N, C-alpha and C positions, 0 to 999 in steps of 0.2 A: 552269362557273360557274352559279349559281341566278340568275335576274333578280329582282329586285323587283318585285312585280305588284301592289301595294297600299301606301297610303300609311300610315305611323304613326297611330294613334289618340290624339285628345287625352284625357289622365286615366284613368279606370277605366270610364266610361261606355261601355254596350254600345251599338253603333251598328249601326244598320239602315240596309240601303240605301233611300233616299227620292230625291225630288226638289226641283226649288225648288218655291215654293208657286204662285209666278207667273212668267211668261216676263219675260226682258230687256225687251222694249217693250211690257208691261203698264203703263204709267205712269199710265192712267187708273183702274186699281184703286183708286189713294188719291190723291186731288187733294193733298191737303195734303202728303203725301210727295213727291209729284211738284214742287211748287212751291218746296219745300226744297230738292228736289235741284238744281233748276235754276237759283234765284237765290241761295242760300247752300250749296253744296255741301261746305265745309269744317265748318260746323256740323251737318250731317247725317251725315257722316263722324264728326265726334265724339260725336256720339249712339249711333252705332253702335258704336264702341269701347268707349264707356261700357255697352252693353247687354251687350257681351260682356266685360265686366271687363279691357279692354285700355285702355293708355294712348294718347290722341290726340295723337300730335307731327306729324304732317304729312298728315293726311287718309287718304282710302282708299288700300290697298296692296294688292298681290297675296296677302301673308301674311295680311292680315287674311281674305280672301275664301277663300283656300285653308284656312285654319284652321276658317273656319265651316262649308265643304264638309266638310271631313272630320269635325268634328263631329256632323253629322247624316246623314253617309253620302252625299253627294250626288254622283254620278256627276261626273268632269271631271278636269282636268289642271292643273299649274303654268302651263303654256304656253297652255291655254286662256283661264284667269283672267288671264293677262298680255294675251293679244289681247282678251280682252272689256273690261278696263280701259283697254287702252291705244286701242282703237277708240270704245267707247260710256260713257266713265265714269261720266258722270251716271245713264244708263240703270241700270248695274251697280249703282250705289251705291243706287239707288231699289228696286232688285230686292232687295238684301240688307236694307234695312230692312223693304220690305213682308213678306218672308218670316220677319225677326223677330218683326214683329206678329203673324202670321198664328199663328206657334208659340207666342208668349203666348197668345195666345187659345185655344188648343187645350191649353194646360200641358204643352207640349213643349219648352218654352224653357229 
């Protein structure tokens, strides 16, 4: 039996391995995102879903983080995504939005 060693990629985009643009706890890198994630995480989650052309039903999900990670070749696992969102949901949400904004600025989003 051959084990699956990589997750399927989204669409036809060529994905290279990269990393998150900021860390989970780099909240002070963008105070506006940090404040939005702290006081209105559902709004921030819907902004992220909109950025990703996804439907915002109930906020941040493991599937949304995993989809983003696989689109950009960011190493990790579904288990890690689940644990991060379970333990530090607002920090992870802010990290995702900061990453989107940085990739937009680099024209790689």
